[in-house]
N, CA and C atoms as a LAMMPS dump frame, in Angstrom:
ITEM: TIMESTEP
0
ITEM: NUMBER OF ATOMS
414
ITEM: BOX BOUNDS ff ff ff
-5.0000000000000000e+02 5.0000000000000000e+02
-5.0000000000000000e+02 5.0000000000000000e+02
-5.0000000000000000e+02 5.0000000000000000e+02
ITEM: ATOMS id mol type element x y z
1 1 1 N 0.821 -1.193 0
2 1 2 C 0 0 0
3 1 3 C 0.866 1.258 0
4 2 1 N 1.898 1.291 0.81
5 2 2 C 2.767 2.452 0.873
6 2 3 C 3.499 2.653 -0.448
7 3 1 N 3.867 1.574 -1.075
8 3 2 C 4.549 1.652 -2.361
9 3 3 C 3.647 2.271 -3.421
10 4 1 N 2.377 1.872 -3.432
11 4 2 C 1.434 2.408 -4.407
12 4 3 C 1.199 3.898 -4.153
13 5 1 N 1.068 4.289 -2.882
14 5 2 C 0.876 5.698 -2.532
15 5 3 C 2.083 6.522 -2.96
16 6 1 N 3.285 5.967 -2.74
17 6 2 C 4.511 6.671 -3.117
18 6 3 C 4.551 6.9 -4.634
19 7 1 N 4.173 5.893 -5.41
20 7 2 C 4.179 6.028 -6.871
21 7 3 C 3.189 7.093 -7.321
22 8 1 N 1.984 7.092 -6.749
23 8 2 C 0.983 8.107 -7.107
24 8 3 C 1.456 9.491 -6.682
25 9 1 N 2.033 9.591 -5.511
26 9 2 C 2.523 10.868 -5.003
27 9 3 C 3.644 11.399 -5.896
28 10 1 N 4.555 10.517 -6.29
29 10 2 C 5.663 10.909 -7.153
30 10 3 C 5.143 11.352 -8.523
31 11 1 N 4.193 10.602 -9.077
32 11 2 C 3.626 10.945 -10.385
33 11 3 C 2.895 12.277 -10.321
34 12 1 N 2.149 12.515 -9.271
35 12 2 C 1.413 13.77 -9.119
36 12 3 C 2.377 14.946 -9.018
37 13 1 N 3.449 14.769 -8.268
38 13 2 C 4.443 15.839 -8.139
39 13 3 C 5.112 16.133 -9.483
40 14 1 N 5.423 15.089 -10.225
41 14 2 C 6.06 15.267 -11.534
42 14 3 C 5.132 16.017 -12.487
43 15 1 N 3.846 15.698 -12.462
44 15 2 C 2.879 16.379 -13.324
45 15 3 C 2.761 17.844 -12.933
46 16 1 N 2.642 18.114 -11.65
47 16 2 C 2.53 19.5 -11.18
48 16 3 C 3.792 20.276 -11.538
49 17 1 N 4.961 19.684 -11.322
50 17 2 C 6.214 20.36 -11.648
51 17 3 C 6.298 20.638 -13.151
52 18 1 N 5.891 19.687 -13.976
53 18 2 C 5.887 19.872 -15.42
54 18 3 C 4.974 21.013 -15.832
55 19 1 N 3.785 21.104 -15.235
56 19 2 C 2.852 22.197 -15.555
57 19 3 C 3.42 23.549 -15.15
58 20 1 N 4.045 23.61 -13.997
59 20 2 C 4.639 24.872 -13.533
60 20 3 C 5.76 25.298 -14.48
61 21 1 N 6.606 24.359 -14.902
62 21 2 C 7.703 24.698 -15.811
63 21 3 C 7.176 25.15 -17.164
64 22 1 N 6.113 24.515 -17.639
65 22 2 C 5.498 24.929 -18.901
66 22 3 C 4.941 26.34 -18.791
67 23 1 N 4.268 26.621 -17.69
68 23 2 C 3.674 27.945 -17.495
69 23 3 C 4.75 29.018 -17.414
70 24 1 N 5.824 28.75 -16.698
71 24 2 C 6.899 29.732 -16.564
72 24 3 C 7.68 29.892 -17.856
73 25 1 N 7.77 28.86 -18.645
74 25 2 C 8.488 28.931 -19.913
75 25 3 C 7.836 29.922 -20.863
76 26 1 N 6.53 30.116 -20.79
77 26 2 C 5.816 31.054 -21.651
78 26 3 C 5.909 32.484 -21.169
79 27 1 N 6.544 32.703 -20.043
80 27 2 C 6.622 34.046 -19.471
81 27 3 C 7.996 34.675 -19.68
82 28 1 N 8.663 34.291 -20.736
83 28 2 C 9.986 34.86 -20.996
84 28 3 C 9.867 36.37 -21.172
85 29 1 N 10.801 37.075 -20.579
86 29 2 C 10.789 38.533 -20.659
87 29 3 C 11.2 38.97 -22.058
88 30 1 N 10.402 39.831 -22.681
89 30 2 C 10.749 40.335 -24.009
90 30 3 C 11.354 41.72 -23.873
91 31 1 N 12.251 42.032 -24.778
92 31 2 C 12.865 43.362 -24.777
93 31 3 C 11.881 44.371 -25.338
94 32 1 N 11.78 45.544 -24.731
95 32 2 C 10.868 46.561 -25.258
96 32 3 C 11.318 47.047 -26.63
97 33 1 N 10.358 47.437 -27.442
98 33 2 C 10.649 47.916 -28.793
99 33 3 C 9.879 49.2 -29.057
100 34 1 N 10.197 49.816 -30.168
101 34 2 C 9.483 51.011 -30.603
102 34 3 C 9.225 50.933 -32.097
103 35 1 N 8.226 51.653 -32.54
104 35 2 C 7.959 51.745 -33.971
105 35 3 C 8.47 53.097 -34.455
106 36 1 N 8.796 53.158 -35.742
107 36 2 C 9.4 54.375 -36.271
108 36 3 C 8.737 54.755 -37.591
109 37 1 N 8.351 56.011 -37.666
110 37 2 C 7.801 56.574 -38.898
111 37 3 C 8.113 58.058 -38.908
112 38 1 N 7.901 58.684 -40.042
113 38 2 C 8.171 60.118 -40.104
114 38 3 C 8.261 60.623 -41.519
115 39 1 N 9.035 61.694 -41.662
116 39 2 C 9.163 62.379 -42.945
117 39 3 C 10.626 62.732 -43.179
118 40 1 N 11.027 62.672 -44.458
119 40 2 C 12.376 63.061 -44.848
120 40 3 C 12.263 64.35 -45.651
121 41 1 N 13.061 65.345 -45.262
122 41 2 C 13.039 66.649 -45.928
123 41 3 C 14.437 67 -46.419
124 42 1 N 14.484 67.612 -47.591
125 42 2 C 15.732 68.155 -48.122
126 42 3 C 15.523 69.649 -48.285
127 43 1 N 16.241 70.425 -47.482
128 43 2 C 16.084 71.887 -47.472
129 43 3 C 14.622 72.283 -47.282
130 44 1 N 13.935 71.589 -46.372
131 44 2 C 12.553 71.909 -46.02
132 44 3 C 11.481 71.325 -46.92
133 45 1 N 11.872 70.65 -48.013
134 45 2 C 10.91 70.069 -48.956
135 45 3 C 10.933 68.541 -48.85
136 46 1 N 9.78 67.873 -49.051
137 46 2 C 9.756 66.406 -48.999
138 46 3 C 10.772 65.8 -49.967
139 47 1 N 11.495 64.789 -49.488
140 47 2 C 12.514 64.12 -50.289
141 47 3 C 12.189 62.638 -50.359
142 48 1 N 12.292 62.059 -51.56
143 48 2 C 11.959 60.642 -51.701
144 48 3 C 12.922 59.875 -52.604
145 49 1 N 13.986 60.492 -53.059
146 49 2 C 14.861 59.863 -54.043
147 49 3 C 15.967 59.029 -53.391
148 50 1 N 15.6 58.196 -52.408
149 50 2 C 16.558 57.313 -51.734
150 50 3 C 15.789 56.325 -50.864
151 51 1 N 16.538 55.487 -50.208
152 51 2 C 15.998 54.532 -49.24
153 51 3 C 16.681 54.829 -47.905
154 52 1 N 15.948 54.734 -46.8
155 52 2 C 16.512 54.994 -45.469
156 52 3 C 17.039 53.71 -44.843
157 53 1 N 18.169 53.829 -44.176
158 53 2 C 18.743 52.723 -43.412
159 53 3 C 19.022 53.214 -42.002
160 54 1 N 18.816 52.332 -41.039
161 54 2 C 19.03 52.658 -39.628
162 54 3 C 19.952 51.593 -39.049
163 55 1 N 21.033 52.003 -38.381
164 55 2 C 22.002 51.072 -37.826
165 55 3 C 22.365 51.485 -36.408
166 56 1 N 22.211 50.543 -35.475
167 56 2 C 22.656 50.776 -34.105
168 56 3 C 24.083 50.259 -33.996
169 57 1 N 25.015 51.169 -33.787
170 57 2 C 26.421 50.761 -33.675
171 57 3 C 26.666 50.014 -32.367
172 58 1 N 25.797 50.223 -31.373
173 58 2 C 25.957 49.541 -30.093
174 58 3 C 25.524 48.088 -30.131
175 59 1 N 24.414 47.806 -30.794
176 59 2 C 23.872 46.443 -30.799
177 59 3 C 24.008 45.746 -32.142
178 60 1 N 24.248 46.504 -33.198
179 60 2 C 24.295 45.912 -34.534
180 60 3 C 22.921 45.755 -35.162
181 61 1 N 21.87 46.154 -34.444
182 61 2 C 20.507 46.061 -34.983
183 61 3 C 20.372 47.016 -36.165
184 62 1 N 19.642 46.582 -37.181
185 62 2 C 19.471 47.413 -38.369
186 62 3 C 18.057 47.281 -38.913
187 63 1 N 17.585 48.332 -39.549
188 63 2 C 16.281 48.352 -40.208
189 63 3 C 16.389 49.247 -41.424
190 64 1 N 15.369 49.175 -42.267
191 64 2 C 15.35 50.013 -43.462
192 64 3 C 13.909 50.365 -43.784
193 65 1 N 13.733 51.407 -44.588
194 65 2 C 12.39 51.826 -45.003
195 65 3 C 12.467 52.519 -46.352
196 66 1 N 11.455 52.291 -47.152
197 66 2 C 11.303 53.018 -48.411
198 66 3 C 10.72 54.392 -48.085
199 67 1 N 11.075 55.385 -48.866
200 67 2 C 10.532 56.732 -48.685
201 67 3 C 9.475 56.941 -49.766
202 68 1 N 8.261 57.303 -49.349
203 68 2 C 7.165 57.557 -50.288
204 68 3 C 7.384 58.891 -50.993
205 69 1 N 6.625 59.132 -52.052
206 69 2 C 6.815 60.343 -52.857
207 69 3 C 6.565 61.629 -52.064
208 70 1 N 5.8 61.554 -50.967
209 70 2 C 5.566 62.744 -50.14
210 70 3 C 6.613 62.9 -49.036
211 71 1 N 7.659 62.061 -49.07
212 71 2 C 8.724 62.132 -48.073
213 71 3 C 8.463 61.288 -46.83
214 72 1 N 7.298 60.677 -46.735
215 72 2 C 6.983 59.889 -45.537
216 72 3 C 7.616 58.505 -45.611
217 73 1 N 7.858 57.929 -44.451
218 73 2 C 8.403 56.577 -44.367
219 73 3 C 7.85 55.898 -43.123
220 74 1 N 7.913 54.584 -43.122
221 74 2 C 7.502 53.799 -41.96
222 74 3 C 8.305 52.509 -41.956
223 75 1 N 8.99 52.247 -40.839
224 75 2 C 9.707 50.989 -40.67
225 75 3 C 8.655 49.953 -40.3
226 76 1 N 8.599 48.881 -41.063
227 76 2 C 7.515 47.908 -40.92
228 76 3 C 7.63 47.012 -39.696
229 77 1 N 8.823 46.804 -39.157
230 77 2 C 8.972 45.925 -37.994
231 77 3 C 9.411 46.742 -36.784
232 78 1 N 8.954 46.367 -35.59
233 78 2 C 9.394 47.083 -34.388
234 78 3 C 10.92 47.023 -34.252
235 79 1 N 11.474 48.088 -33.695
236 79 2 C 12.918 48.215 -33.559
237 79 3 C 13.328 48.143 -32.091
238 80 1 N 14.548 47.637 -31.849
239 80 2 C 15.101 47.663 -30.498
240 80 3 C 15.311 49.122 -30.099
241 81 1 N 15.203 49.401 -28.822
242 81 2 C 15.389 50.766 -28.332
243 81 3 C 16.862 51.157 -28.426
244 82 1 N 17.104 52.445 -28.658
245 82 2 C 18.475 52.929 -28.686
246 82 3 C 18.709 53.962 -29.767
247 83 1 N 19.974 54.342 -29.906
248 83 2 C 20.379 55.349 -30.882
249 83 3 C 20.778 54.656 -32.177
250 84 1 N 20.294 55.201 -33.285
251 84 2 C 20.58 54.656 -34.607
252 84 3 C 21.204 55.732 -35.487
253 85 1 N 22.2 55.349 -36.258
254 85 2 C 22.742 56.207 -37.313
255 85 3 C 21.791 56.039 -38.493
256 86 1 N 21.423 57.146 -39.106
257 86 2 C 20.545 57.125 -40.28
258 86 3 C 21.403 57.447 -41.489
259 87 1 N 21.302 56.612 -42.509
260 87 2 C 22.017 56.905 -43.746
261 87 3 C 21.172 56.46 -44.931
262 88 1 N 21.483 57.025 -46.075
263 88 2 C 20.703 56.768 -47.283
264 88 3 C 21.37 55.722 -48.159
265 89 1 N 20.55 55.099 -48.974
266 89 2 C 21.037 54.185 -50.013
267 89 3 C 20.233 54.474 -51.269
268 90 1 N 20.82 54.237 -52.425
269 90 2 C 20.057 54.455 -53.654
270 90 3 C 18.81 53.57 -53.674
271 91 1 N 17.754 54.094 -54.258
272 91 2 C 16.528 53.302 -54.418
273 91 3 C 16.824 52.126 -55.331
274 92 1 N 16.158 51.031 -55.063
275 92 2 C 16.34 49.865 -55.924
276 92 3 C 15.469 49.984 -57.174
277 93 1 N 14.424 50.799 -57.097
278 93 2 C 13.527 51.044 -58.224
279 93 3 C 13.457 52.549 -58.424
280 94 1 N 13.47 53.001 -59.661
281 94 2 C 13.402 54.439 -59.936
282 94 3 C 12.124 55.033 -59.366
283 95 1 N 12.217 56.242 -58.859
284 95 2 C 11.091 56.966 -58.281
285 95 3 C 10.267 57.597 -59.409
286 96 1 N 8.94 57.351 -59.455
287 96 2 C 8.136 57.957 -60.511
288 96 3 C 8.156 59.487 -60.469
289 97 1 N 8.446 60.071 -59.293
290 97 2 C 8.531 61.527 -59.187
291 97 3 C 9.855 62.065 -59.748
292 98 1 N 10.805 61.188 -59.985
293 98 2 C 12.107 61.561 -60.545
294 98 3 C 12.401 60.629 -61.725
295 99 1 N 11.574 60.67 -62.774
296 99 2 C 11.725 59.698 -63.857
297 99 3 C 13.047 59.78 -64.609
298 100 1 N 13.645 60.945 -64.665
299 100 2 C 14.906 61.061 -65.4
300 100 3 C 16.088 60.576 -64.566
301 101 1 N 15.882 60.548 -63.259
302 101 2 C 16.976 60.129 -62.389
303 101 3 C 17.038 58.609 -62.342
304 102 1 N 18.216 58.083 -62.548
305 102 2 C 18.364 56.639 -62.414
306 102 3 C 18.563 56.335 -60.937
307 103 1 N 18.235 55.094 -60.524
308 103 2 C 18.508 54.772 -59.127
309 103 3 C 20.003 54.942 -58.866
310 104 1 N 20.345 55.819 -58.009
311 104 2 C 21.745 56.11 -57.699
312 104 3 C 21.796 57.187 -56.635
313 105 1 N 22.958 57.692 -56.386
314 105 2 C 23.138 58.718 -55.362
315 105 3 C 22.668 60.059 -55.9
316 106 1 N 21.769 60.685 -55.167
317 106 2 C 21.234 61.994 -55.544
318 106 3 C 22.264 63.061 -55.155
319 107 1 N 22.8 63.805 -56.115
320 107 2 C 23.852 64.785 -55.812
321 107 3 C 23.366 65.974 -54.985
322 108 1 N 22.055 66.143 -54.835
323 108 2 C 21.535 67.257 -54.026
324 108 3 C 21.683 66.996 -52.525
325 109 1 N 21.937 65.742 -52.16
326 109 2 C 22.051 65.356 -50.747
327 109 3 C 23.524 65.374 -50.343
328 110 1 N 23.839 65.874 -49.145
329 110 2 C 25.235 65.865 -48.699
330 110 3 C 25.837 64.457 -48.792
331 111 1 N 27.042 64.375 -49.298
332 111 2 C 27.713 63.095 -49.527
333 111 3 C 27.828 62.26 -48.253
334 112 1 N 28.034 62.906 -47.122
335 112 2 C 28.197 62.177 -45.86
336 112 3 C 26.962 61.353 -45.491
337 113 1 N 25.801 61.762 -45.949
338 113 2 C 24.549 61.071 -45.595
339 113 3 C 24.394 59.721 -46.281
340 114 1 N 25.271 59.388 -47.229
341 114 2 C 25.175 58.133 -47.973
342 114 3 C 26.039 57.03 -47.362
343 115 1 N 26.644 57.28 -46.209
344 115 2 C 27.557 56.313 -45.62
345 115 3 C 27.324 56.236 -44.116
346 116 1 N 27.19 55.021 -43.597
347 116 2 C 26.919 54.873 -42.159
348 116 3 C 28.071 55.358 -41.299
349 117 1 N 29.282 55.363 -41.824
350 117 2 C 30.442 55.804 -41.045
351 117 3 C 30.539 57.318 -40.954
352 118 1 N 29.978 58.039 -41.929
353 118 2 C 30.134 59.495 -41.952
354 118 3 C 28.828 60.264 -41.755
355 119 1 N 27.707 59.563 -41.727
356 119 2 C 26.424 60.264 -41.629
357 119 3 C 26.288 60.998 -40.297
358 120 1 N 25.909 62.265 -40.352
359 120 2 C 25.69 63.028 -39.122
360 120 3 C 24.282 62.803 -38.559
361 121 1 N 23.456 62.049 -39.276
362 121 2 C 22.055 61.87 -38.894
363 121 3 C 21.911 60.763 -37.856
364 122 1 N 21.231 61.092 -36.755
365 122 2 C 21.001 60.108 -35.694
366 122 3 C 19.572 60.272 -35.176
367 123 1 N 18.984 59.156 -34.775
368 123 2 C 17.669 59.191 -34.137
369 123 3 C 17.705 58.305 -32.899
370 124 1 N 16.837 58.594 -31.977
371 124 2 C 16.696 57.803 -30.762
372 124 3 C 15.344 57.103 -30.828
373 125 1 N 15.352 55.769 -30.814
374 125 2 C 14.102 55 -30.795
375 125 3 C 13.764 54.713 -29.344
376 126 1 N 12.604 55.201 -28.929
377 126 2 C 12.106 54.988 -27.571
378 126 3 C 10.926 54.033 -27.63
379 127 1 N 10.552 53.504 -26.486
380 127 2 C 9.434 52.571 -26.444
381 127 3 C 8.152 53.25 -26.921
382 128 1 N 7.364 52.543 -27.731
383 128 2 C 6.123 53.087 -28.265
384 128 3 C 6.318 53.616 -29.667
385 129 1 N 5.472 54.558 -30.052
386 129 2 C 5.514 55.125 -31.4
387 129 3 C 6.475 56.309 -31.447
388 130 1 N 7.362 56.299 -32.412
389 130 2 C 8.316 57.387 -32.613
390 130 3 C 8.031 58.016 -33.968
391 131 1 N 7.701 59.299 -33.976
392 131 2 C 7.441 60.025 -35.206
393 131 3 C 8.532 61.082 -35.336
394 132 1 N 9.385 60.938 -36.346
395 132 2 C 10.554 61.81 -36.46
396 132 3 C 10.574 62.52 -37.813
397 133 1 N 11.298 63.613 -37.837
398 133 2 C 11.557 64.333 -39.07
399 133 3 C 13.062 64.256 -39.302
400 134 1 N 13.445 63.817 -40.497
401 134 2 C 14.862 63.708 -40.842
402 134 3 C 15.157 64.785 -41.88
403 135 1 N 15.986 65.748 -41.493
404 135 2 C 16.306 66.886 -42.372
405 135 3 C 17.661 66.684 -43.016
406 136 1 N 17.661 66.66 -44.335
407 136 2 C 18.895 66.595 -45.121
408 136 3 C 19.151 68.011 -45.641
409 137 1 N 20.223 68.606 -45.246
410 137 2 C 20.507 69.973 -45.695
411 137 3 C 21.855 69.996 -46.391
412 138 1 N 21.924 70.688 -47.504
413 138 2 C 23.167 70.81 -48.261
414 138 3 C 23.938 71.993 -47.753
């Protein structure tokens, strides 16, 4: 009788312990994130002849966004919190608002803005929604 009770007691404890471990396993702490959207301006006017890139030199996290013809952009995936260097890259597809321009570096934009090592542009992503204005000035 004692042997049977011990087996049931052991089995019950194992089941309870397994349920507790399963429940705690689903409670992993997630890192807070933020969303990023805004507008790109060149000398105060909407700019769309490039693609935006964001790089955190501290964590290596990176994101990118296409710039719409009105200068607006939105990063589609949440970003880790922190400071990001913002730099431009040529569009992969020609902009209908700039039909004569081939996808490439727009000479109206300061050269430093096309390289993550030299770009003076920085943004801070905080938890929640971040709406920023990125000004490119020559």
